[in-house]
C-alpha positions in Angstrom: 5.3 18.0 11.5 7.0 14.7 10.7 10.1 16.6 9.3 10.4 18.4 12.6 10.2 15.1 14.5 13.0 13.7 12.4 15.2 16.8 12.8 14.6 16.7 16.6 15.6 13.0 16.8 18.7 13.6 14.7 19.8 16.6 16.8 19.1 14.9 20.1 21.1 11.8 18.9 24.1 13.9 17.8 24.1 15.9 21.0 23.8 12.8 23.1 26.7 11.2 21.2 28.8 14.3 21.8 28.3 14.2 25.5 28.7 10.4 25.6 31.9 10.4 23.6 30.5 8.2 20.8 30.4 10.6 17.9 32.8 8.4 16.0 30.3 5.5 16.2 27.5 7.9 15.0 29.7 8.9 12.0 30.4 5.3 11.1 26.7 4.4 11.4 25.7 7.4 9.2 28.1 6.3 6.4 27.2 2.6 6.7 23.5 3.4 6.7 23.8 5.5 3.6 25.7 2.7 1.8 23.2 0.1 2.9 20.3 2.3 1.8 21.8 2.8 -1.7 22.5 -1.0 -2.0 18.9 -1.9 -0.9 17.4 0.7 -3.2 19.1 -0.7 -6.2 17.9 -4.2 -5.2 14.4 -3.0 -4.8 14.4 -1.0 -8.1 15.4 -4.1 -10.1 12.6 -6.3 -8.6 10.0 -3.5 -8.9 10.9 -2.8 -12.5 10.5 -6.5 -13.2 7.1 -6.7 -11.7 5.9 -3.4 -13.1 7.0 -4.6 -16.5 5.0 -7.8 -16.0 2.0 -5.6 -15.0 2.4 -3.5 -18.1 2.6 -6.7 -20.3 -0.6 -8.0 -18.5 -2.3 -4.7 -19.1 -1.4 -4.7 -22.9 -2.5 -8.3 -23.2 -5.9 -7.4 -21.6 -5.3 -9.6 -18.6 -5.8 -6.8 -16.1 -9.0 -5.8 -17.8 -10.3 -9.4 -17.6 -9.2 -9.6 -13.9 -11.0 -6.2 -13.3 -14.2 -7.5 -15.0 -14.0 -10.7 -12.9 -13.7 -8.6 -9.7 -16.3 -6.0 -10.6 -19.3 -7.8 -9.1 -17.6 -7.9 -5.7 -16.4 -4.3 -6.2 -19.9 -3.2 -7.0 -21.2 -4.7 -3.7 -18.4 -3.1 -1.7 -18.9 0.3 -3.4 -22.6 0.6 -4.2 -22.4 4.4 -4.4 -19.9 4.2 -7.3 -21.4 3.6 -10.8 -19.7 0.6 -12.4 -18.4 2.5 -15.4 -17.2 5.6 -13.3 -13.4 6.3 -13.5 -13.2 5.8 -9.7 -14.1 2.1 -10.1 -11.3 1.7 -12.7 -8.7 3.3 -10.3 -10.0 1.3 -7.4 -9.6 -2.0 -9.3 -6.2 -1.0 -10.6 -5.1 -0.1 -7.1 -6.4 -3.3 -5.7 -4.6 -5.4 -8.4 -1.3 -3.6 -7.8 -1.6 -4.2 -4.1 -2.4 -7.9 -4.7 1.0 -8.2 -6.4 2.7 -6.3 -3.6 3.4 -3.2 -5.7 2.7 -0.6 -3.1 4.7 2.0 -4.9 2.7 1.5 -8.1 -0.6 1.3 -6.1 -0.1 4.6 -4.3 -0.7 7.0 -7.3 -3.7 4.8 -8.4 -5.1 5.1 -4.8 -4.7 8.9 -4.8 -6.5 9.1 -8.2 -9.3 6.8 -6.9 -9.7 9.1 -3.8 -9.9 12.2 -6.0 -12.6 10.6 -8.2 -14.5 9.4 -5.0 -14.3 13.0 -3.7 -15.9 14.3 -6.9 -18.7 11.7 -6.5 -19.1 13.0 -2.9 -19.7 16.5 -4.2 -16.2 17.8 -3.3 -17.0 17.6 0.4 -14.1 17.4 2.9 -15.8 14.7 4.9 -15.3 11.1 3.8 -18.1 9.2 2.0 -19.0 5.6 2.7 -17.1 4.6 -0.5 -14.0 6.6 0.6 -13.9 4.9 4.0 -14.4 1.4 2.4 -11.7 2.1 -0.2 -9.2 3.2 2.5 -10.1 0.0 4.4 -9.6 -2.2 1.3 -6.4 -0.4 0.3 -4.9 -0.6 3.8 -5.7 -4.3 4.4 -5.5 -5.6 0.9 -5.0 -9.2 0.1 -1.4 -9.7 -1.2 -0.7 -12.7 -3.5 2.9 -11.9 -4.0 4.7 -9.7 -1.5 7.1 -8.3 -4.1 8.8 -5.6 -2.0 9.4 -7.9 1.0 10.8 -10.6 -1.3 13.1 -8.0 -2.8 14.3 -6.9 0.7 14.9 -10.6 1.7 16.9 -11.2 -1.6 19.0 -8.0 -0.9 19.9 -9.4 2.5 20.8 -12.8 1.0 17.9 -14.8 2.5 18.3 -18.5 1.9 14.6 -18.8 0.9 13.2 -15.3 0.1 9.9 -16.6 -1.1 9.0 -18.7 1.9 6.9 -15.8 3.2 4.3 -16.0 0.3 1.9 -18.4 2.0 2.0 -16.7 5.5 1.6 -13.3 3.9 -1.4 -14.5 1.9 -3.1 -16.0 4.9 -2.4 -13.0 7.1 -3.7 -10.5 4.4 -6.8 -12.5 3.8 -7.6 -12.5 7.5 -6.8 -8.8 7.8 -8.9 -7.9 4.8 -11.9 -9.9 6.0 -11.6 -8.4 9.5 -11.2 -4.8 8.2 -14.3 -5.2 6.0 -16.4 -6.6 8.9 -15.3 -3.6 11.0 -16.1 -1.2 8.1 -19.6 -2.7 7.6 -20.3 -2.9 11.4 -19.6 0.9 11.9 -21.4 1.8 8.7 -24.6 0.0 9.7 -24.3 1.3 13.3 -24.0 4.8 12.0 -27.0 4.4 9.6 -29.1 3.0 12.5 -28.3 6.0 14.7 -28.9 8.4 11.8 -32.2 6.8 10.8 
């Protein structure tokens, strides 16, 4: 469906440009946009490779495991249906840590694996379990310590201070995570009261 929307927008834009006499500006924008996209992609790749490399070093050094163990008591409270040693918990913790370092691209595959494991715990049902909903909440509104991708974009566009967004991002994501968890719990208890 999204592909059809993009095709429709492109066709409408080109037809409008033909009738408006601005097709030369559209051509210039297409080539400039393509060039900018490649430049930005290479800038992002270098920063993401750096942070993914640091994550791999932290993993090999055992830091991620220690951080996971440190966060497990909180994770067990957030996901009481998931046994502490279940593979789903490992994927949830890895996804959360990747999101904390602003590595959304690295977090996505881990999040998908976590959902697959949570679905197995849910008996393969197509309806979402409490843990699946909570994980989606945590994943979407996760606390970000270092917004790596945003810093990379700011660096690519020659920001004079690309890291000045770290503190506001941390504050905003803490507020969003707390708010999302409150809403998640509110609807969970409301649903259980109605059901019981």
